[in-house]
FIBATOR-800707 format. One line per 5 residues: their letters; for each residue x, y, z of C-alpha. Coordinates in nm, 2 decimals, always signed. Example, Ala and Ser with C-alpha at 12.3 -4.5 7.8 and 13.67 -1.06 7.14 Angstrom:
<recs>
as	+1.23,-0.45,+0.78 | +1.37,-0.11,+0.71 $
</recs>
This chain:
<recs>
mikrr	-2.15,+0.36,-4.12 | -1.87,+0.18,-3.92 | -2.00,+0.18,-3.53 | -1.70,+0.28,-3.26 | -1.60,+0.04,-3.02 $
rfkqt	-1.65,+0.22,-2.67 | -1.52,+0.13,-2.36 | -1.65,+0.21,-2.01 | -1.34,+0.32,-1.83 | -1.34,+0.19,-1.45 $
qslee	-1.04,+0.41,-1.34 | -0.96,+0.74,-1.38 | -0.68,+0.85,-1.63 | -0.47,+0.98,-1.33 | -0.51,+0.61,-1.17 $
rlise	-0.44,+0.42,-1.50 | -0.10,+0.64,-1.56 | +0.02,+0.59,-1.20 | -0.04,+0.20,-1.24 | +0.14,+0.20,-1.56 $
arelr	+0.44,+0.39,-1.41 | +0.42,+0.13,-1.14 | +0.44,-0.16,-1.36 | +0.73,-0.02,-1.57 | +0.93,+0.04,-1.26 $
eqakl	+0.86,-0.31,-1.15 | +0.98,-0.42,-1.53 | +1.28,-0.21,-1.50 | +1.41,-0.35,-1.16 | +1.43,-0.69,-1.33 $
mpaga	+1.65,-0.59,-1.60 | +2.00,-0.54,-1.61 | +2.15,-0.18,-1.65 | +2.12,-0.09,-2.02 | +1.93,+0.11,-2.29 $
qrndl	+1.59,-0.09,-2.24 | +1.60,-0.06,-1.85 | +1.65,+0.33,-1.92 | +1.38,+0.34,-2.18 | +1.12,+0.17,-1.93 $
lrrar	+1.25,+0.42,-1.65 | +1.18,+0.71,-1.89 | +0.87,+0.58,-1.99 | +0.76,+0.57,-1.62 | +0.87,+0.91,-1.54 $
yeesa	+0.66,+1.04,-1.83 | +0.35,+0.84,-1.71 | +0.42,+1.05,-1.35 | +0.43,+1.35,-1.48 | +0.12,+1.34,-1.67 $
armia	-0.05,+1.18,-1.38 | +0.06,+1.52,-1.21 | -0.04,+1.73,-1.47 | -0.37,+1.60,-1.47 | -0.41,+1.63,-1.08 $
wlkpr	-0.26,+1.98,-1.12 | -0.52,+2.09,-1.38 | -0.82,+1.90,-1.19 | -1.07,+2.17,-1.05 | -1.03,+2.18,-0.68 $
ata	-1.32,+2.18,-0.47 | -1.37,+2.52,-0.25 | -1.49,+2.49,+0.07 $
</recs>
């Protein structure tokens, strides 16, 4: 039987998505206007949207 490689994540998925979105936006700043830049910005928006959905779906602590 093949063993699965497992990784212990040090950051939450939400934090990783936000970090990736920031990196994509930084890359897009360095590129001239065009299709590649638009693709990077679109991917950054998708990552940010996913992070917002995760935050929205998290159970809220009630005091």
